[in-house]
N, C-alpha and C positions, 0 to 999 in steps of 0.2 A: 504494500500500500504506500501511497505517497503522502507527503505533508504531515506525517506523524499522527494521522487521525486514528482515534480509537473507535472504529466503526464496528468492531466485533462485540463490544461490551464484554470482553473476556474477563475484565476485572470486576464484574458485578459481584457485590458481596452476597455470600450465601451464609445464612445463619443456621438452617436446619438441613442437613445433608439428605434427609429422607423426603423433603418437600420439594416438589417440582412444579413451578408455575409454568403456564404455557410459554413455549419458546418465543422469545422476543428478538427478532432479527431486523436489521436495516432492510427496507423494502428491496434493495438490489440484491442483498444476500439471500433473502427469502425467495426471490425469483430464481437466482442461481441454484439454490438448493433443490427447488422443484425440477428445474431443467436437468440437473445432474442425476436426480433420482429417476427421472423418466427416460432420459436418453444417454446417461453416462457422461463422464467428462469429455471423452473423445468425440462424442456425438453432439455436443453442445457448442453453439457459437455465441460470441459476445452479443451479436445483433439479436439473437433470440432472447437472451437474458434482458436486454434493453427493452425489447418489445413487451415482454412479460411484466417487467417492472414499470413500464410506461415512463421511461426516462430516455434521454438521448445517449447515443454512444459516447460522446465526449464526457458525459457525467460519469459513466462507468470507468473510463480510462483515467479520469482525474482522481477518482477515489480509490480505485483498485489496480490501476495500471494496465491489467490485461486479464485474460481468463485464468491464468495461473494464480493471480492475486486473489481472485474470488475463491478458488479452492483452498488456498493457504489460509485465508481468513476464516473459512468455515471449519477447517480442520483444527486450527488454533483455538477457535471458540469451543469446539467439542472437547479437545484434550485439556484445555485450561480448566474447564468446568469440572470434568471428572477428577482431575488432580486435586482441585480445591475441595471437592466433596470427600474424596478418599482420605485426605489429611484430617478433615473434621471427624470422619468416621473412626479413624485410627485414634485420634486424640480423645474421643469420647470414652474409649475403653480404659483410659487411665493406666495403660501398661499391662493390662491383663491379656495375655497372649491369645487365649481362645476367643475372647470377645473382640480383640483387634482383628483377628483373622476373619471371624464371622461378619463383623461390621464392614470390613473392606470388600469382601466378596459380595455381600448384600448391596453395598453402595455401587459397585461396578455393574452388577446386573440391573439394578434400578436405572442406572444411567443408560444401559443398552436397550432398555424398554421405553422409558419415558423420553429418551433422546435418540430413539432408533434412527430418525431421519438424518441427524448430523453424525451420530456415531457410525452409521453404516457407510459413510464416505471414506472410512479407513481403507476400504477396498480400492479406492481410486488413488492411493498414495503412490502407486507405480508411475503415475504421470507427473509427479513432482520433479522439478529440476534438482540437480545434486545439492545445491546449497539449501534449498527449502526442505528437501528430504532429510538432510542432516539435522536441521533444527527440529523437525517434527519427530525424528527418531530419538532425539535427546529428551523430548517431553515424554514419549512412550517409555523410555528407559527409566525415568523417574518413577513412574507407576510400577514398573516391573521391579525396581530396586526396593520400593516400599513393601510390596508383597513378599519379595525374597527375604528381606530382613525379618519379617514376621515369621515366615516359615522356618528360617534358621534358628530363631529364638525358640520356637516351639520344639525343634529337635533338641536344642541344648537343654531345655527344661524337661525333656523326656515326655512331652505331650504329643509330639508328632513322630511318626516313623517314616522317614523319607531317605532314600539312597542318594539322590542327586537333587538338592534343593533348587538350583537354577533351572534345571529341566522341568521340574514339577511346577515351579512358578510360571514359567512360560506356557506350559500346557494348560494351567488353570486360566490364565489370561486369554489364551486362544479359545478355550471353551466358552468363556463369558462373551468374548467378542462375537462368536458365532451366533449368539442370540439374535442379533440384528438381522440375520438372514432369514429367520422364520417367524419372528414375532409380529403379531398383528393386534392392534388395539381392540379389535372386535372379537378376538379369540376368547376361549373359555376361561383362561387364567388371567388374573390381575398381575401387574408387575410385582406386587408384594408376594404373591403366591409363587411366582416363578423364582424370585430371589430366594425365598425360603427353601425351595427345592434345590437350587444350585448351591446354597450354603451347605445343605446336607450332603450333596454329591462331593463338594470340595473337602469337607471334613473327612469323608471316607477316603478320598484321594490321598490326603496327607497322613492317613492312618491315625487319626485323632483317637486317643485312648479314652478321653472323656468328652462330653459335649458342653458347649456354653449354655447359658440361660437362654430360654426362648426369646425371640426377637422383641416381643413386647416388654419383657422384663429387663432388656438391655438398654432401654431408653433412659 
């Protein structure tokens, strides 16, 4: 983006990591998101985004520079939000490893359902230019390192039974990310129900010897 504009609202304060207000995007980004979802990044043109947003082409180029800038802004918005929520979820557990693990997994799955539209754009990162891909990969790494640190702590405390913590953490994140591929808001399960199921699956994956308190009791 040009001119240092914060058009992604990536720094919006989040007080409750479980609470998701409707996604609030700049009209140009909202139009780009719909185009990318319907036609993919490769199949979308800036002219189509401008038409959908009912703005001029120069307006898009001024704010976002090009189509790549639109994708970067949306990916940054999604990853910045899930990172902020994950840190809150982790902190809420006050160091209790089982609750930290359950909270972070729940948080990620809630993000993949409530924010499926933006989280699903992760599949388009192959189109990022090298510098942009490196920056996005660094954000993803932060989330991976957070989960890895929790898993390793669980192993150290004898709560988890894991042979290779890095592989396990990546597998868990991949499993959660895949939710965006099949989730539908009109489906039979709520985001909270899906998150509860994935927490249970994740606990079994790390060989948890005991279970944390139910979600409602962890608030």
